N, CA, C and O atoms as CSV, one atom per row, in Angstrom:
chain,resi,resn,atom,element,x,y,z
A,1,MET,N,N,14.607,17.418,11.180
A,1,MET,CA,C,15.780,17.157,11.993
A,1,MET,C,C,15.501,17.686,13.405
A,1,MET,O,O,14.939,18.767,13.585
A,2,ASP,N,N,15.910,16.893,14.397
A,2,ASP,CA,C,15.669,17.355,15.761
A,2,ASP,C,C,16.881,18.116,16.297
A,2,ASP,O,O,17.885,18.269,15.602
A,3,ASN,N,N,16.780,18.586,17.531
A,3,ASN,CA,C,17.842,19.415,18.109
A,3,ASN,C,C,19.127,18.630,18.385
A,3,ASN,O,O,20.151,19.229,18.713
A,4,LEU,N,N,19.090,17.304,18.258
A,4,LEU,CA,C,20.282,16.487,18.426
A,4,LEU,C,C,20.911,16.111,17.093
A,4,LEU,O,O,21.921,15.408,17.058
A,5,GLY,N,N,20.308,16.584,15.974
A,5,GLY,CA,C,20.850,16.320,14.654
A,5,GLY,C,C,20.352,15.045,14.005
A,5,GLY,O,O,20.864,14.655,12.955
A,6,VAL,N,N,19.367,14.382,14.599
A,6,VAL,CA,C,18.826,13.152,14.041
A,6,VAL,C,C,17.766,13.512,12.996
A,6,VAL,O,O,16.916,14.370,13.230
A,7,SER,N,N,17.828,12.847,11.845
A,7,SER,CA,C,16.865,13.093,10.771
A,7,SER,C,C,15.678,12.151,10.879
A,7,SER,O,O,15.756,11.086,11.491
A,8,TYR,N,N,14.580,12.569,10.271
A,8,TYR,CA,C,13.352,11.790,10.244
A,8,TYR,C,C,12.884,11.680,8.802
A,8,TYR,O,O,13.169,12.556,7.985
A,9,ALA,N,N,12.167,10.608,8.483
A,9,ALA,CA,C,11.637,10.402,7.135
A,9,ALA,C,C,10.118,10.408,7.191
A,9,ALA,O,O,9.510,10.028,8.192
A,10,HIS,N,N,9.525,10.847,6.098
A,10,HIS,CA,C,8.075,10.862,5.967
A,10,HIS,C,C,7.693,10.028,4.766
A,10,HIS,O,O,8.154,10.281,3.653
A,11,ARG,N,N,6.862,9.047,4.985
A,11,ARG,CA,C,6.339,8.278,3.853
A,11,ARG,C,C,5.178,9.063,3.264
A,11,ARG,O,O,4.280,9.461,4.006
A,12,PRO,N,N,5.164,9.299,1.959
A,12,PRO,CA,C,4.138,10.154,1.339
A,12,PRO,C,C,2.704,9.756,1.666
A,12,PRO,O,O,1.846,10.633,1.767
A,13,MET,N,N,2.412,8.489,1.834
A,13,MET,CA,C,1.035,8.084,2.088
A,13,MET,C,C,0.765,7.849,3.574
A,13,MET,O,O,-0.308,7.359,3.926
A,14,ALA,N,N,1.701,8.182,4.445
A,14,ALA,CA,C,1.523,7.953,5.880
A,14,ALA,C,C,0.974,9.212,6.542
A,14,ALA,O,O,1.667,9.870,7.318
A,15,TYR,N,N,-0.258,9.534,6.232
A,15,TYR,CA,C,-0.893,10.688,6.843
A,15,TYR,C,C,-2.370,10.396,7.044
A,15,TYR,O,O,-2.910,9.435,6.498
A,16,CYS,N,N,-2.999,11.227,7.822
A,16,CYS,CA,C,-4.418,11.077,8.089
A,16,CYS,C,C,-5.036,12.465,8.114
A,16,CYS,O,O,-4.591,13.323,8.876
A,17,GLY,N,N,-6.037,12.698,7.307
A,17,GLY,CA,C,-6.713,13.988,7.286
A,17,GLY,C,C,-7.825,14.044,8.322
A,17,GLY,O,O,-8.544,13.067,8.532
A,18,ILE,N,N,-7.956,15.185,8.961
A,18,ILE,CA,C,-9.034,15.416,9.914
A,18,ILE,C,C,-9.709,16.704,9.483
A,18,ILE,O,O,-9.156,17.788,9.667
A,19,GLY,N,N,-10.889,16.596,8.916
A,19,GLY,CA,C,-11.561,17.793,8.438
A,19,GLY,C,C,-10.852,18.351,7.216
A,19,GLY,O,O,-10.137,17.630,6.520
A,20,ASP,N,N,-11.052,19.630,6.961
A,20,ASP,CA,C,-10.475,20.266,5.777
A,20,ASP,C,C,-9.128,20.914,6.025
A,20,ASP,O,O,-8.428,21.237,5.065
A,21,GLU,N,N,-8.735,21.116,7.279
A,21,GLU,CA,C,-7.558,21.940,7.554
A,21,GLU,C,C,-6.486,21.268,8.391
A,21,GLU,O,O,-5.425,21.857,8.601
A,22,ILE,N,N,-6.719,20.076,8.871
A,22,ILE,CA,C,-5.770,19.440,9.780
A,22,ILE,C,C,-5.302,18.119,9.183
A,22,ILE,O,O,-6.106,17.348,8.659
A,23,ALA,N,N,-4.015,17.866,9.262
A,23,ALA,CA,C,-3.464,16.586,8.818
A,23,ALA,C,C,-2.468,16.093,9.851
A,23,ALA,O,O,-1.675,16.869,10.384
A,24,LEU,N,N,-2.512,14.810,10.129
A,24,LEU,CA,C,-1.517,14.182,10.985
A,24,LEU,C,C,-0.476,13.555,10.078
A,24,LEU,O,O,-0.824,12.812,9.160
A,25,ILE,N,N,0.779,13.839,10.317
A,25,ILE,CA,C,1.855,13.324,9.484
A,25,ILE,C,C,2.777,12.478,10.359
A,25,ILE,O,O,3.243,12.932,11.404
A,26,LYS,N,N,3.031,11.264,9.930
A,26,LYS,CA,C,3.883,10.365,10.696
A,26,LYS,C,C,5.322,10.510,10.229
A,26,LYS,O,O,5.616,10.320,9.049
A,27,LEU,N,N,6.217,10.845,11.145
A,27,LEU,CA,C,7.642,10.933,10.867
A,27,LEU,C,C,8.330,9.753,11.534
A,27,LEU,O,O,8.111,9.481,12.715
A,28,THR,N,N,9.164,9.054,10.771
A,28,THR,CA,C,9.886,7.913,11.306
A,28,THR,C,C,11.344,8.317,11.504
A,28,THR,O,O,11.994,8.818,10.587
A,29,ARG,N,N,11.834,8.093,12.697
A,29,ARG,CA,C,13.203,8.461,13.052
A,29,ARG,C,C,14.177,7.572,12.300
A,29,ARG,O,O,14.049,6.348,12.313
A,30,LYS,N,N,15.146,8.188,11.645
A,30,LYS,CA,C,16.168,7.415,10.939
A,30,LYS,C,C,17.148,6.828,11.957
A,30,LYS,O,O,17.226,7.285,13.098
A,31,LYS,N,N,17.882,5.824,11.532
A,31,LYS,CA,C,18.818,5.136,12.410
A,31,LYS,C,C,19.824,6.129,13.001
A,31,LYS,O,O,20.392,6.959,12.291
A,32,SER,N,N,20.028,6.025,14.306
A,32,SER,CA,C,20.956,6.917,14.988
A,32,SER,C,C,21.474,6.246,16.258
A,32,SER,O,O,20.734,5.500,16.900
A,33,PRO,N,N,22.727,6.495,16.630
A,33,PRO,CA,C,23.236,5.963,17.892
A,33,PRO,C,C,22.681,6.705,19.109
A,33,PRO,O,O,22.850,6.249,20.239
A,34,ILE,N,N,22.027,7.832,18.888
A,34,ILE,CA,C,21.446,8.603,19.999
A,34,ILE,C,C,20.140,7.931,20.413
A,34,ILE,O,O,19.285,7.696,19.559
A,35,PRO,N,N,19.956,7.614,21.696
A,35,PRO,CA,C,18.727,6.945,22.137
A,35,PRO,C,C,17.477,7.780,21.837
A,35,PRO,O,O,17.512,9.005,21.953
A,36,PRO,N,N,16.372,7.126,21.451
A,36,PRO,CA,C,15.121,7.850,21.215
A,36,PRO,C,C,14.628,8.524,22.498
A,36,PRO,O,O,14.953,8.082,23.600
A,37,GLY,N,N,13.864,9.568,22.354
A,37,GLY,CA,C,13.247,10.220,23.496
A,37,GLY,C,C,14.056,11.339,24.116
A,37,GLY,O,O,13.577,11.980,25.051
A,38,LEU,N,N,15.277,11.607,23.632
A,38,LEU,CA,C,16.095,12.664,24.216
A,38,LEU,C,C,15.872,14.026,23.558
A,38,LEU,O,O,16.105,15.068,24.171
A,39,ALA,N,N,15.422,14.006,22.314
A,39,ALA,CA,C,15.230,15.268,21.585
A,39,ALA,C,C,14.102,16.075,22.217
A,39,ALA,O,O,13.135,15.508,22.726
A,40,ARG,N,N,14.226,17.386,22.184
A,40,ARG,CA,C,13.224,18.272,22.765
A,40,ARG,C,C,12.530,19.136,21.727
A,40,ARG,O,O,11.424,19.620,21.968
A,41,THR,N,N,13.168,19.341,20.560
A,41,THR,CA,C,12.546,20.119,19.497
A,41,THR,C,C,12.823,19.451,18.158
A,41,THR,O,O,13.745,18.646,18.026
A,42,VAL,N,N,12.006,19.801,17.164
A,42,VAL,CA,C,12.194,19.294,15.809
A,42,VAL,C,C,11.892,20.426,14.838
A,42,VAL,O,O,10.995,21.234,15.081
A,43,SER,N,N,12.633,20.485,13.747
A,43,SER,CA,C,12.362,21.444,12.679
A,43,SER,C,C,11.856,20.659,11.472
A,43,SER,O,O,12.470,19.673,11.064
A,44,ILE,N,N,10.740,21.099,10.907
A,44,ILE,CA,C,10.108,20.388,9.796
A,44,ILE,C,C,10.037,21.309,8.586
A,44,ILE,O,O,9.598,22.454,8.695
A,45,ILE,N,N,10.468,20.810,7.438
A,45,ILE,CA,C,10.373,21.553,6.178
A,45,ILE,C,C,9.283,20.893,5.341
A,45,ILE,O,O,9.355,19.698,5.053
A,46,VAL,N,N,8.277,21.669,4.953
A,46,VAL,CA,C,7.159,21.167,4.162
A,46,VAL,C,C,7.266,21.765,2.767
A,46,VAL,O,O,7.374,22.981,2.605
A,47,GLN,N,N,7.233,20.892,1.758
A,47,GLN,CA,C,7.291,21.348,0.373
A,47,GLN,C,C,5.925,21.151,-0.266
A,47,GLN,O,O,5.207,20.204,0.053
A,48,GLY,N,N,5.576,22.062,-1.177
A,48,GLY,CA,C,4.284,21.996,-1.856
A,48,GLY,C,C,4.068,20.690,-2.580
A,48,GLY,O,O,5.006,19.928,-2.811
A,49,GLY,N,N,2.809,20.436,-2.940
A,49,GLY,CA,C,2.411,19.180,-3.568
A,49,GLY,C,C,3.000,18.951,-4.939
A,49,GLY,O,O,3.656,19.820,-5.511
A,50,THR,N,N,2.753,17.767,-5.450
A,50,THR,CA,C,3.276,17.377,-6.752
A,50,THR,C,C,2.241,17.506,-7.855
A,50,THR,O,O,2.504,17.101,-8.987
A,51,PHE,N,N,1.074,18.058,-7.559
A,51,PHE,CA,C,0.008,18.143,-8.538
A,51,PHE,C,C,-0.099,19.541,-9.127
A,51,PHE,O,O,-1.185,19.959,-9.529
A,52,GLY,N,N,1.019,20.276,-9.183
A,52,GLY,CA,C,1.041,21.577,-9.819
A,52,GLY,C,C,0.669,22.739,-8.925
A,52,GLY,O,O,0.705,23.890,-9.361
A,53,MET,N,N,0.309,22.461,-7.678
A,53,MET,CA,C,-0.074,23.544,-6.772
A,53,MET,C,C,0.981,23.714,-5.694
A,53,MET,O,O,1.071,22.893,-4.781
A,54,GLY,N,N,1.772,24.756,-5.786
A,54,GLY,CA,C,2.755,25.052,-4.751
A,54,GLY,C,C,3.961,24.155,-4.748
A,54,GLY,O,O,4.659,24.085,-3.736
A,55,GLY,N,N,4.241,23.466,-5.830
A,55,GLY,CA,C,5.355,22.539,-5.877
A,55,GLY,C,C,6.711,23.181,-5.655
A,55,GLY,O,O,7.659,22.506,-5.255
A,56,ASP,N,N,6.814,24.481,-5.912
A,56,ASP,CA,C,8.096,25.159,-5.747
A,56,ASP,C,C,8.178,25.938,-4.438
A,56,ASP,O,O,9.144,26.666,-4.213
A,57,GLN,N,N,7.183,25.793,-3.580
A,57,GLN,CA,C,7.158,26.538,-2.321
A,57,GLN,C,C,7.507,25.628,-1.150
A,57,GLN,O,O,7.110,24.463,-1.112
A,58,THR,N,N,8.258,26.177,-0.194
A,58,THR,CA,C,8.550,25.443,1.029
A,58,THR,C,C,8.256,26.331,2.227
A,58,THR,O,O,8.356,27.556,2.161
A,59,VAL,N,N,7.895,25.687,3.309
A,59,VAL,CA,C,7.664,26.371,4.580
A,59,VAL,C,C,8.448,25.614,5.637
A,59,VAL,O,O,8.377,24.386,5.698
A,60,THR,N,N,9.192,26.324,6.468
A,60,THR,CA,C,9.955,25.693,7.540
A,60,THR,C,C,9.323,26.028,8.889
A,60,THR,O,O,9.098,27.192,9.218
A,61,PHE,N,N,9.045,24.983,9.653
A,61,PHE,CA,C,8.578,25.133,11.032
A,61,PHE,C,C,9.783,24.806,11.906
A,61,PHE,O,O,10.121,23.638,12.096
A,62,ALA,N,N,10.423,25.830,12.431
A,62,ALA,CA,C,11.682,25.645,13.159
A,62,ALA,C,C,11.453,25.467,14.654
A,62,ALA,O,O,10.627,26.147,15.262
A,63,ASP,N,N,12.197,24.549,15.220
A,63,ASP,CA,C,12.278,24.348,16.674
A,63,ASP,C,C,10.921,24.151,17.338
A,63,ASP,O,O,10.626,24.783,18.352
A,64,LEU,N,N,10.088,23.270,16.767
A,64,LEU,CA,C,8.808,22.937,17.392
A,64,LEU,C,C,9.067,22.056,18.605
A,64,LEU,O,O,9.817,21.086,18.497
A,65,PRO,N,N,8.475,22.358,19.755
A,65,PRO,CA,C,8.682,21.504,20.929
A,65,PRO,C,C,8.011,20.149,20.727
A,65,PRO,O,O,6.862,20.076,20.291
A,66,LEU,N,N,8.725,19.092,21.044
A,66,LEU,CA,C,8.171,17.748,20.938
A,66,LEU,C,C,7.406,17.405,22.212
A,66,LEU,O,O,7.892,17.666,23.312
A,67,PRO,N,N,6.219,16.824,22.077
A,67,PRO,CA,C,5.496,16.385,23.273
A,67,PRO,C,C,6.183,15.148,23.842
A,67,PRO,O,O,7.005,14.537,23.159
A,68,PRO,N,N,5.865,14.768,25.070
A,68,PRO,CA,C,6.451,13.550,25.631
A,68,PRO,C,C,6.061,12.332,24.798
A,68,PRO,O,O,4.996,12.309,24.180
A,69,ARG,N,N,6.919,11.333,24.784
A,69,ARG,CA,C,6.630,10.097,24.050
A,69,ARG,C,C,5.362,9.469,24.609
A,69,ARG,O,O,5.177,9.392,25.824
A,70,GLN,N,N,4.490,9.019,23.709
A,70,GLN,CA,C,3.238,8.401,24.121
A,70,GLN,C,C,3.402,6.892,24.238
A,70,GLN,O,O,4.303,6.310,23.633
A,71,ASN,N,N,2.541,6.269,25.008
A,71,ASN,CA,C,2.651,4.837,25.281
A,71,ASN,C,C,1.930,3.977,24.254
A,71,ASN,O,O,1.550,2.848,24.564
A,72,VAL,N,N,1.734,4.477,23.046
A,72,VAL,CA,C,1.080,3.708,21.985
A,72,VAL,C,C,1.962,3.738,20.745
A,72,VAL,O,O,2.693,4.701,20.513
A,73,ASP,N,N,1.887,2.678,19.954
A,73,ASP,CA,C,2.656,2.627,18.715
A,73,ASP,C,C,1.892,3.222,17.550
A,73,ASP,O,O,2.497,3.814,16.657
A,74,ASP,N,N,0.575,3.078,17.539
A,74,ASP,CA,C,-0.249,3.566,16.435
A,74,ASP,C,C,-0.946,4.853,16.866
A,74,ASP,O,O,-2.023,4.816,17.460
A,75,LEU,N,N,-0.321,5.993,16.561
A,75,LEU,CA,C,-0.889,7.273,16.984
A,75,LEU,C,C,-2.172,7.615,16.244
A,75,LEU,O,O,-2.975,8.402,16.744
A,76,PHE,N,N,-2.386,7.032,15.047
A,76,PHE,CA,C,-3.621,7.297,14.317
A,76,PHE,C,C,-4.814,6.687,15.042
A,76,PHE,O,O,-5.928,7.201,14.948
A,77,ALA,N,N,-4.586,5.592,15.766
A,77,ALA,CA,C,-5.673,4.940,16.496
A,77,ALA,C,C,-5.827,5.505,17.909
A,77,ALA,O,O,-6.825,5.240,18.579
A,78,ALA,N,N,-4.856,6.271,18.357
A,78,ALA,CA,C,-4.882,6.830,19.704
A,78,ALA,C,C,-5.809,8.057,19.771
A,78,ALA,O,O,-6.229,8.603,18.751
A,79,GLU,N,N,-6.100,8.450,20.968
A,79,GLU,CA,C,-6.908,9.651,21.172
A,79,GLU,C,C,-6.145,10.873,20.648
A,79,GLU,O,O,-4.949,11.011,20.903
A,80,THR,N,N,-6.826,11.751,19.923
A,80,THR,CA,C,-6.199,12.919,19.324
A,80,THR,C,C,-5.958,13.986,20.384
A,80,THR,O,O,-6.854,14.311,21.164
A,81,GLN,N,N,-4.754,14.524,20.407
A,81,GLN,CA,C,-4.404,15.621,21.284
A,81,GLN,C,C,-4.000,16.790,20.398
A,81,GLN,O,O,-3.108,16.650,19.561
A,82,VAL,N,N,-4.634,17.926,20.566
A,82,VAL,CA,C,-4.336,19.086,19.735
A,82,VAL,C,C,-3.366,19.990,20.477
A,82,VAL,O,O,-3.614,20.390,21.614
A,83,ILE,N,N,-2.247,20.310,19.811
A,83,ILE,CA,C,-1.263,21.242,20.353
A,83,ILE,C,C,-1.142,22.370,19.355
A,83,ILE,O,O,-0.726,22.146,18.218
A,84,GLN,N,N,-1.495,23.579,19.755
A,84,GLN,CA,C,-1.460,24.722,18.841
A,84,GLN,C,C,-0.239,25.565,19.143
A,84,GLN,O,O,0.041,25.881,20.299
A,85,TYR,N,N,0.492,25.930,18.086
A,85,TYR,CA,C,1.708,26.736,18.241
A,85,TYR,C,C,1.447,28.128,17.753
A,85,TYR,O,O,2.340,28.974,17.793
């Protein structure tokens, strides 16, 4: 959920692994009357996998700053930009 209260959905197979420790996860904004691009932060809740490892554990990343909207639709094909928090 972003700072404007808009929710996002994650498709389980919509990710891309980079090496052993980095994953790109695509979040799709749910329908909202608030125009896209106004949110400045997002909070993400990650739940453990379904294969018996960490399934009951969750981690919350609160108030992550959103980067500016990029001019490409397919971020997996775009140049990778690393932002470390």
